[in-house]
VOTOR-980611 format. One record per residue (C-alpha): x, y negated, z; residue in one letter; residue number from 1. Coordinates in nm, 2 decimals. Each point is the difference from the previous one (the first is absolute). Example, Ala and Ser with C-alpha at 12.3 -4.5 7.8 and 13.67 -1.06 7.14 Angstrom:
BEGIN
        u        v        w   rest    nr
     1.23     0.45     0.78      A     1
     0.14    -0.34    -0.07      S     2
//
This chain:
BEGIN
        u        v        w   rest    nr
    14.52   -16.76     6.19      M     1
     0.04     0.15    -0.35      P     2
    -0.01     0.35     0.14      N     3
    -0.33    -0.07     0.18      R     4
    -0.15    -0.14    -0.31      F     5
     0.12     0.31    -0.20      F     6
    -0.15     0.23     0.26      V     7
    -0.33    -0.18     0.01      R     8
     0.01     0.00    -0.39      L     9
     0.04     0.38     0.00      C    10
    -0.29     0.04     0.25      L    11
    -0.23    -0.20    -0.21      L    12
    -0.12     0.28    -0.23      P    13
    -0.06     0.21     0.29      L    14
    -0.21    -0.27     0.18      A    15
    -0.20    -0.05    -0.32      V    16
    -0.06     0.37    -0.05      L    17
    -0.09     0.05     0.37      T    18
    -0.24    -0.30    -0.01      A    19
    -0.16     0.10    -0.33      A    20
    -0.04     0.38     0.04      F    21
    -0.03     0.04     0.39      F    22
    -0.08    -0.31     0.19      L    23
    -0.28    -0.16    -0.23      L    24
    -0.17     0.34    -0.07      P    25
    -0.01     0.10     0.36      M    26
    -0.12    -0.35     0.11      A    27
    -0.28     0.03    -0.26      R    28
    -0.09     0.34     0.11      L    29
    -0.03    -0.11     0.37      V    30
    -0.21    -0.30    -0.10      V    31
    -0.23     0.23    -0.22      T    32
    -0.05     0.24     0.29      G    33
    -0.13    -0.28     0.21      A    34
    -0.25    -0.14    -0.27      E    35
    -0.26     0.27     0.06      G    36
    -0.33    -0.05     0.18      P    37
     0.16     0.10     0.33      Q    38
     0.30    -0.23    -0.04      G    39
     0.31     0.10     0.20      L    40
    -0.22     0.26     0.18      A    41
     0.01     0.19    -0.34      G    42
     0.34     0.12     0.10      Y    43
    -0.14     0.19     0.29      L    44
    -0.23     0.19    -0.23      A    45
     0.26     0.27    -0.06      I    46
    -0.04     0.08     0.38      L    47
    -0.37    -0.08     0.06      T    48
    -0.17     0.14    -0.31      E    49
    -0.04     0.37     0.03      P    50
     0.09     0.08    -0.36      R    51
     0.30    -0.21    -0.01      Y    52
     0.12     0.13     0.35      R    53
    -0.05     0.36    -0.11      A    54
     0.20    -0.07    -0.32      T    55
     0.28    -0.16     0.19      L    56
     0.01     0.30     0.24      I    57
     0.01     0.23    -0.30      N    58
     0.28    -0.19    -0.17      T    59
     0.21    -0.03     0.33      V    60
    -0.04     0.37     0.08      L    61
     0.08     0.11    -0.36      L    62
     0.30    -0.22     0.00      A    63
     0.12     0.12     0.33      A    64
    -0.04     0.37    -0.09      A    65
     0.18    -0.06    -0.33      T    66
     0.29    -0.17     0.18      T    67
     0.04     0.28     0.26      V    68
    -0.01     0.29    -0.26      V    69
     0.22    -0.19    -0.24      T    70
     0.26    -0.06     0.28      L    71
     0.00     0.37     0.08      V    72
     0.04     0.13    -0.35      I    73
     0.25    -0.26    -0.10      A    74
     0.21     0.04     0.30      T    75
     0.03     0.38    -0.04      I    76
     0.06    -0.03    -0.37      A    77
     0.24    -0.30     0.03      G    78
     0.21     0.16     0.26      M    79
     0.03     0.33    -0.19      F    80
     0.07    -0.17    -0.33      L    81
     0.27    -0.22     0.16      Q    82
     0.18     0.28     0.18      H    83
     0.00     0.27    -0.26      H    84
     0.15     0.01    -0.36      R    85
    -0.15     0.26    -0.23      F    86
    -0.05     0.04    -0.38      P    87
    -0.31    -0.20    -0.11      G    88
     0.02    -0.24     0.30      R    89
     0.01    -0.30    -0.22      A    90
    -0.30     0.11    -0.21      V    91
    -0.20     0.07     0.32      L    92
     0.08    -0.34     0.14      I    93
    -0.11    -0.16    -0.34      A    94
    -0.32     0.21     0.01      M    95
    -0.09    -0.13     0.35      L    96
     0.07    -0.36    -0.09      T    97
    -0.17     0.02    -0.33      F    98
    -0.34    -0.12     0.13      P    99
     0.17    -0.34     0.06      L   100
    -0.06    -0.07    -0.37      A   101
    -0.37     0.08     0.01      F   102
    -0.26    -0.26     0.08      P   103
    -0.28     0.09     0.24      G   104
    -0.25     0.08    -0.28      V   105
     0.23     0.27    -0.15      V   106
     0.06     0.15     0.36      V   107
    -0.39     0.01     0.03      G   108
    -0.03     0.16    -0.34      F   109
     0.26     0.28     0.11      L   110
    -0.21     0.07     0.30      I   111
    -0.30     0.04    -0.20      I   112
     0.19     0.23    -0.24      L   113
     0.10     0.20     0.32      L   114
    -0.32     0.00     0.21      A   115
    -0.27    -0.16    -0.22      G   116
    -0.31     0.18    -0.15      R   117
     0.21     0.14    -0.28      Q   118
     0.33     0.02     0.20      G   119
     0.25     0.28     0.06      L   120
    -0.11     0.06     0.36      I   121
    -0.36     0.03    -0.10      G   122
     0.08     0.24    -0.27      D   123
     0.20     0.23     0.22      L   124
    -0.24    -0.02     0.28      S   125
    -0.28     0.09    -0.24      N   126
     0.19     0.30    -0.12      R   127
     0.10     0.13     0.35      M   128
    -0.32    -0.08     0.20      F   129
    -0.27    -0.08    -0.26      G   130
    -0.03    -0.37     0.11      E   131
     0.18    -0.31    -0.11      K   132
     0.19    -0.19     0.25      L   133
    -0.03    -0.37    -0.08      V   134
     0.13    -0.27     0.23      F   135
     0.16    -0.26    -0.22      A   136
    -0.27    -0.25     0.05      Y   137
     0.00     0.04     0.37      S   138
     0.20    -0.14     0.28      I   139
     0.22     0.30    -0.03      Y   140
     0.08    -0.08    -0.37      G   141
     0.07    -0.36     0.09      L   142
     0.23     0.12     0.27      F   143
     0.17     0.23    -0.24      L   144
     0.05    -0.29    -0.25      G   145
     0.13    -0.23     0.27      Y   146
     0.25     0.27     0.11      L   147
     0.12     0.05    -0.36      Y   148
     0.04    -0.36    -0.03      F   149
     0.19    -0.07     0.33      S   150
     0.24     0.29     0.03      I   151
     0.25    -0.12    -0.27      P   152
     0.02    -0.34     0.16      R   153
     0.06     0.15     0.36      V   154
     0.24     0.27    -0.11      I   155
     0.24    -0.23    -0.15      L   156
     0.02    -0.21     0.32      T   157
     0.05     0.32     0.21      I   158
     0.27     0.13    -0.22      M   159
     0.18    -0.33     0.00      A   160
    -0.02    -0.01     0.39      A   161
     0.13     0.36     0.03      V   162
     0.28    -0.07    -0.22      Q   163
     0.12    -0.28     0.23      K   164
    -0.01     0.20     0.33      L   165
     0.31     0.06     0.18      D   166
     0.09     0.36    -0.05      V   167
     0.23    -0.01     0.30      G   168
    -0.30    -0.03     0.22      L   169
    -0.15     0.32    -0.12      E   170
     0.34     0.18     0.03      E   171
     0.04    -0.12     0.35      A   172
    -0.34     0.13     0.10      A   173
     0.08     0.34    -0.15      R   174
     0.33     0.01     0.18      S   175
    -0.18    -0.06     0.33      L   176
    -0.21     0.31    -0.06      G   177
    -0.32    -0.16    -0.15      A   178
    -0.20     0.23    -0.22      S   179
    -0.08    -0.12    -0.36      P   180
    -0.35    -0.09     0.10      W   181
     0.13    -0.20     0.31      A   182
     0.23    -0.18    -0.23      V   183
    -0.28    -0.11    -0.24      Q   184
    -0.23    -0.09     0.28      R   185
     0.23    -0.19     0.23      D   186
     0.26    -0.14    -0.24      V   187
    -0.14    -0.02    -0.36      V   188
    -0.37    -0.09     0.04      L   189
     0.07    -0.27     0.26      P   190
     0.27    -0.16    -0.24      A   191
    -0.27     0.00    -0.29      L   192
    -0.24    -0.20     0.22      G   193
     0.05    -0.33    -0.19      P   194
    -0.04     0.19    -0.33      A   195
    -0.33     0.16     0.12      F   196
    -0.13    -0.33     0.11      L   197
     0.09    -0.18    -0.32      A   198
    -0.12     0.26    -0.25      S   199
    -0.31     0.07     0.21      G   200
    -0.09    -0.36     0.01      A   201
     0.04    -0.02    -0.39      I   202
    -0.20     0.33    -0.05      A   203
    -0.28    -0.13     0.23      F   204
    -0.03    -0.33    -0.16      A   205
     0.01     0.15    -0.35      T   206
    -0.27     0.24     0.09      A   207
    -0.23    -0.28     0.15      M   208
     0.02    -0.20    -0.32      G   209
     0.02     0.27    -0.27      A   210
    -0.27    -0.08    -0.26      F   211
     0.09     0.20    -0.32      G   212
    -0.03     0.35     0.16      T   213
    -0.31    -0.11     0.22      A   214
    -0.17    -0.13    -0.32      F   215
     0.06     0.33    -0.17      T   216
    -0.10     0.23     0.29      L   217
    -0.20    -0.17     0.27      A   218
    -0.35     0.07    -0.12      T   219
    -0.13     0.16     0.32      N   220
     0.18    -0.22     0.25      I   221
     0.05    -0.37     0.07      D   222
     0.36    -0.15     0.05      V   223
     0.07    -0.36     0.02      L   224
     0.15    -0.06    -0.34      P   225
    -0.31     0.16    -0.17      M   226
    -0.23    -0.21     0.22      L   227
     0.18    -0.31    -0.09      I   228
    -0.03     0.09    -0.36      Y   229
    -0.38     0.07     0.01      T   230
    -0.08    -0.31     0.20      E   231
     0.20    -0.21    -0.25      F   232
    -0.09     0.16    -0.34      T   233
    -0.36     0.15     0.06      L   234
    -0.14    -0.23     0.28      A   235
     0.19    -0.31    -0.11      A   236
     0.05    -0.06     0.38      N   237
     0.31    -0.20    -0.02      F   238
     0.00    -0.13     0.36      A   239
    -0.04     0.36     0.15      T   240
     0.26     0.15    -0.24      S   241
     0.24    -0.28     0.08      A   242
    -0.05     0.05     0.39      A   243
     0.05     0.38    -0.04      L   244
     0.32    -0.06    -0.20      S   245
     0.14    -0.23     0.27      V   246
    -0.09     0.25     0.27      G   247
     0.16     0.29    -0.21      L   248
     0.31    -0.22    -0.04      G   249
     0.02    -0.09     0.37      I   250
    -0.03     0.36     0.11      I   251
     0.29     0.12    -0.26      A   252
     0.21    -0.31     0.11      W   253
    -0.04     0.07     0.37      A   254
     0.12     0.37    -0.05      I   255
     0.30    -0.12    -0.20      L   256
     0.08    -0.28     0.26      A   257
    -0.04     0.25     0.29      L   258
     0.25     0.25    -0.18      A   259
     0.24    -0.29    -0.06      R   260
     0.00    -0.08     0.35      S   261
     0.10     0.35     0.10      F   262
     0.24     0.07    -0.27      S   263
     0.17    -0.32    -0.07      G   264
     0.07    -0.07    -0.36      S   265
    -0.05     0.35    -0.11      A   266
    -0.35    -0.06    -0.13      V   267
     0.12    -0.27    -0.23      A   268
     0.28     0.24    -0.12      A   269
    -0.25     0.28    -0.06      A   270
    -0.23    -0.22    -0.21      G   271
//
């Protein structure tokens, strides 16, 4: 009995924080989303209203593209860095993971310095071709910002997963005559499947809800975080912004839950 009381006492702060900072705000958000003129039907606006539906499609496609390209780059870089030791390796890893210290606004600012109206790419293209190449404020600039933001998070997970692989499996495959590419394709990549699902789900959910980078760069396109912001601050449409927030949260949660169902506890470990 004393042990049960002690356990409940230890869980009390967790229960209070969960109720105060998650359950109550989420409940209020759901209620607010249903207080608009359409009532509960307001939650369907994200699918029925052309503008909201187009914004949802843009956001999902951008997040999916970011996830796929991030996984490709992070897998190649992570496997190389984990399997090779060379001078400057620690510095290179530090540089690849340095963006973890940046908020989204800083990432957006870096993209503007790179591909904005006064950016480095524009200056180089103007000198070479007589025309400035500016794409920081388009979907390509936002994609580059999301990519810059996601790669450090994924590459750490991939490197940790590669480190835990059984080297004996690769050696056995080589001893049976498998080529280096066949070893990677048939042994290494399948073994990294849970890590791909875990880190990919995190990258997708992060790209779906990233606001700082979108706030800095998304001047010519609509994504859900910016749409929620404008509905809340400019139009004072609290019900719609709450409904859109719930919809965004449900989509991100569904992706994480789906990844968890396929990869077990790897998603929790990756987060």
